[in-house]
Every structure is written in C-alpha cells, then in structure tokens.
C-alpha positions as CSV (number, residue, x, y, z in Angstrom):
1,P,46.5,-29.6,22.2
2,E,44.5,-28.0,25.0
3,G,47.3,-25.6,25.8
4,A,47.2,-24.3,22.2
5,R,43.7,-22.9,22.9
6,Q,45.1,-20.4,25.4
7,G,45.1,-17.0,23.8
8,L,42.5,-17.8,21.2
9,R,40.4,-14.8,20.6
10,S,38.0,-14.0,17.8
11,G,39.2,-17.1,16.0
12,R,42.8,-15.9,15.9
13,A,45.5,-17.7,17.8
14,T,47.9,-15.5,19.8
15,L,51.1,-16.5,21.5
16,P,51.0,-16.5,25.3
17,V,52.9,-13.5,26.9
18,I,55.9,-14.7,28.9
19,K,57.0,-12.1,31.4
20,A,60.7,-11.6,32.1
21,P,61.7,-13.0,35.5
22,K,61.8,-10.5,38.3
23,A,64.9,-9.8,40.3
24,A,65.4,-11.1,43.9
25,T,67.1,-7.9,45.0
26,V,67.5,-4.4,43.5
27,A,71.2,-5.2,43.0
28,D,70.1,-7.9,40.6
29,C,68.1,-5.4,38.4
30,A,69.6,-4.2,35.2
31,S,66.4,-2.4,34.3
32,L,63.3,-1.0,35.9
33,E,61.2,-3.7,34.3
34,Q,63.0,-6.3,36.4
35,L,61.7,-4.9,39.6
36,P,58.7,-6.6,41.2
37,N,55.4,-4.9,40.3
38,I,57.0,-2.9,37.5
39,G,56.0,-3.5,33.9
40,P,56.7,-1.5,30.8
41,A,54.1,1.2,31.4
42,M,55.1,1.8,35.0
43,A,58.8,1.8,34.0
44,E,58.1,4.5,31.5
45,D,56.2,6.5,34.1
46,L,59.3,6.2,36.4
47,R,61.6,7.3,33.6
48,S,59.3,10.3,32.8
49,I,59.8,11.6,36.4
50,G,63.6,11.1,36.5
51,I,64.1,7.6,37.7
52,G,66.3,5.7,35.3
53,E,68.0,3.1,37.4
54,P,66.5,0.7,39.9
55,R,69.0,1.6,42.6
56,E,67.7,5.2,42.6
57,L,64.5,4.0,44.2
58,A,66.3,3.2,47.5
59,K,66.5,7.0,48.2
60,A,63.2,7.9,46.7
61,D,60.1,8.9,48.6
62,A,57.0,7.1,47.3
63,W,54.7,10.0,47.9
64,Q,57.0,12.4,46.1
65,L,57.2,10.0,43.1
66,Y,53.4,9.8,43.1
67,R,53.0,13.7,43.2
68,K,55.6,14.1,40.5
69,L,53.8,11.7,38.2
70,C,50.4,13.4,38.8
71,E,52.0,16.8,38.0
72,K,53.9,15.4,35.0
73,T,50.8,13.8,33.5
74,G,48.3,16.5,34.5
75,V,45.9,14.0,36.0
76,R,45.4,12.4,39.4
77,Q,46.8,8.9,39.2
78,D,45.0,6.0,40.6
79,P,45.9,5.3,44.3
80,C,47.2,1.9,43.3
81,V,50.1,3.8,41.6
82,L,51.1,5.0,45.1
83,D,50.8,1.5,46.4
84,T,53.1,0.4,43.7
85,F,55.6,3.1,44.5
86,L,55.5,2.1,48.2
87,A,56.2,-1.5,47.3
88,V,59.0,-0.8,44.9
89,T,60.8,1.8,47.2
90,D,60.6,-0.7,50.1
91,F,62.0,-3.4,47.8
92,A,64.8,-1.1,46.7
93,R,65.7,-0.6,50.4
94,G,66.0,-4.4,51.0
95,A,62.4,-5.5,51.9
96,P,61.2,-8.7,50.4
97,A,59.2,-8.5,47.2
98,A,55.5,-8.1,47.9
99,P,52.5,-7.4,45.6
100,W,51.5,-3.7,45.4
101,W,48.1,-4.4,46.9
102,A,49.9,-5.5,50.1
103,Y,50.6,-1.8,50.6
104,T,47.0,-0.5,50.2
105,A,46.3,-0.6,54.0
106,K,49.6,1.2,54.7
107,R,48.8,3.8,52.1
108,K,45.3,4.4,53.5
109,A,46.6,4.6,57.1
110,T,49.4,7.0,56.1
111,F,47.8,9.2,53.5
112,G,44.1,8.8,53.9
113,A,41.9,9.4,50.8
114,I,44.0,10.7,47.9
C-alpha cells in the first residue's frame, strides 16, 4: 500500500515515528516530554539544569533557564531554545499551547540579539 512507502530510505523500510500525545495543561503532564514543544532531547536539557517536573516550569524564568543551559553545556545555544523555554514556561503558567516559533518576535523584542 501507498502508506507503507512512508519511511522508506535507502531500500530499507522503517516504521513511522508516532509521538506521544501532548498534554492540554501542565497538570496533565506526568513527564517533561508531555509538554508541548518538548521532546526527548529538550527534556534531557531541562533535567540537566535542574528541572525534573513539568510544574516546576511555572515558577521558572525562561531567560535564566537559557543561561543555565548555555553555562552547563559550555556553548551558546541556538536562540530557538530560548523561544522554546518562553513557550513552555508560559504554558506552565496556564497559557494555551503555542508553537515555539510563535515566541520568536517576543524574544527578539525583549532580549534583542543573543
């Protein structure tokens, strides 16, 4: 079937990746990965800087999270990481889920070039 061709690379079939559903509110999140915009890599980044539970993000400052991650990794993170932190901290405080790129203009207006 046509759908079976999805994921075909170099003659090898792969199964499609099905992402876990995202939570509607932070209270519905059992893990960081259930937050909108947060996948396994970003969840690990958050854990590496001391965020272990989704509800902790309600009191977190996105800029401070970004700075801590830059310091922890020893490299300047891409600005979209800050956009993601802005999105997820707003969501944790009760804002509707929005894609991280919806925060790019806010980040640029607030922080300028980073």
